[in-house]
N, C-alpha and C positions, 0 to 999 in steps of 0.2 A: 151527844151534843145536838146534832141535827137528826130529827126523826120524821120521816114521811110515811104515812099509812093510808092505803086505799085511795091514793090520789087519782082523780079523774078530771080532765080538762079538755077544752077545745075552743074553736073559734066559730061561733054560731052553730050551724048544724054539723060542722066538721069536728069529729072527735079525734083528739090527738094523743091523750094519755088515758090509760085504762088500768085502774087498781094498782098503781105503782107503790111499792114499798121500798124504802131506802134509808140507810142510817150512815152517819159519819160520826166517829168518836174523836175525842180530844187528841190532837197530834197525829192523826191518821191521814194517810193519803188514800183517797178512794177515786178510782177511775171509772167514768161512765162512758162506755164506748158503744158504737153502733153506726149504721150507715146514715147517709143524708136523709132527712125527713123523718127520722125515727122519733123525734120529740125531745131530744137532748137539750137544745137551747130553750125550748118552751119550759122545761122543768126548772132550769136556772132562773128564768124570768119570773116564774111563780114564786120561787124562794125569795127573790128580790122585791116582790110585790108589784111587778109590772104586768102580770096577767092574772085573771080571775080563775077560780076553780069551780068545777061542777060538783065535787064531792071529795071527801077525805080530809086529812089533817096534816098540817106542817108545823112542827114545834122546834124551837131552838132553846136549849137549856131550860126547857119546861114552859117557855113563853109561846103562846099561840101566834104564829107569824101572820096567819090569815087575817087576824083582827087588828094588825098594826099597819100604820101608814108606811109607804115605801121608805121614807127617810129614816124611820126608826131602825132599819136594819143596820145602818152604820153605828148607831148608838149601842145596839145590842152586840156588835162585834162581828158583823158580816160584811165582807168586801166582795165585790163582783167585778171581775175583769172580763168584759164582753168580747165576743168575737170581733176581730178588727181592732182590738186594744182600747178603743174609746178615749184616746187622749184628746184634750181640748187643743185643737191644732193652732188656733190663733193666739193662745196664751203661751208664755215662755215655759221652759222646762221647770224653772223654780215656781212659777205661778201654778202650774199643774200640781206640784207637790204640796203647795200651800192649800189648794182646794181639797186635797185628800184629808187634811186635818181640820176640816171646818167644824166638826161637832165638839161640844164643850169639853168632853173628857180628854180629847186628843190634843187640843190647842196648847196646853202648857208644855208639851213635849215636842212641839212642831219642829223647832230648830234642831233638836237632837236627832229626830228622824230624818230630816233633810240631809244633815251631815252624814248620817249612816248611809243614805242612798248614794251620796257622792263617794263614799268609801267603797261601797259595793260595786258601783259603776262609775269609775272616774270620768268616762266620756260625758256623763250627765253634768258633772261639775264644769267640764270644759265648755259645755253648751248651755249652761243654765240660763243664759239671757237670750237664747235663740227661741223662736217659735217652735213648738213641738211638732208642727207640721213639716218642718224641714229635716227631721230626724229620719233615719232609715227605719225599715220595719223592725229590725232587731233592736234598735235603740228605743223605738217607741214601746216595744214590749218591756224593756228594762224600766222605762218610765212608768208604764202602767203598773208593774209589780211594785215599784218604789212608792207610787202614789197610794196603792192599796195598803202598804205597810205603815204609812203615816197615820192611817186610821186606827192603828193598834188593834188589828182584827184577831179574833179567835178562829175564824173560818174564812178562807179565801176560796172563791169559786172562779175557775178559769175556763173560759170557753174557747177551745181550739187554740191554745197558746203557741203551737208550732206553725199555724197556718201562714203561708207566704214567707217563711223565714229561711234564710240560707242554713245549710246543715250545721255550720259552726255555731250559729245562734240557737238552733234547736237544742244542741247538746248542752249549751250553757243554761238555757231556760230550765231544762229538766234537772240539771244539777242544783239550780237555785231552789226548785220545788222540794227536792230532797232535803236541802239544808233548812228550809223553813219548817218542815215537819219536825226536824230534830230540835227546833226551838219551841215545840209544843203547839204550833199553829196547824190546825186541820186544813187539808186541801181537798176540794172536790173538783176534779179536772175532767172536762169533757174533751174527748180527742177522737179523731178518725185514725190517727197513727197508733193503732192498737198495740204494736210491739213496744213503742216508747212509753205509752201510757201505763201498761201493765208491768213493765220492767221496773218502774220506780214505785209502784203502788203497793199498799198492804192488802187491799181488797179491790175487787172489780165487779161491775154490773154490766150486762149487755142489754141494751134497750133496742128492741126491734118493733116497728109499727106500733109504738106507744105502749108496749108491754115489756116488762123485765122477763127475759127468756133464760137468763143464766146469772148466777152470782156466786162469789166464793173467793178463796184465797187467790191473789193475783198470780202467783207463781204456778199454782195448779191450773189456772185458766190458760196461761200461756202454753202449758204442756198439753192442753186438751186437744185431741185430734179434730174435733168438730170446729173449735175455734181456729185452729191452724188452717183447716181446709176453707172455712168461710171467709176469713179475714187476712190470712197470711199467704195463701196460695201454696201451702205445703201439702 
């Protein structure tokens, strides 16, 4: 579904990504892990069309993403939940959900998806007329996920979904991610919480200083002594 080959990118003279190869298949959960500054967020922003590249290719279902305008990602079936959740704080919960279904193919099913969001997260229904900025961090993450689903995505990219959340919300968010995968939605999740990220994933990639240093089956990576020593302190 998503295929990245030989991707190189940076900001001016600062090179951030070097010959990155990565794939995500239909209905698959892929975790991209690594330390701060490794280039994980930059990679997601490139897929979303928010950053330029210096070389390589990014395709989605055979479509050259680099040649597309950023807004075309939604039409193609890509949703991006950025770090910090990216909810529109001055708009109400319901208005945020409506904004998720702005493109033509999603509009006819907008109300159905909004009601589904309320069924998944009853707190959103209770607060549907409140500004999103008044929600807690966990509730904003629920809203961000729900808004992404109103887009009818084939792929959802999540940047640090557990960041700043209480443990009870972290567990709930990762359970939701597993459930979405069972529905056939592919998930590319960027996380510093390596254990959580690899525990739910099918495959994983380790990105360090702009380079993929390891990839493979997520369970095998969790059991890898080098991974345990570097990221889990074992």
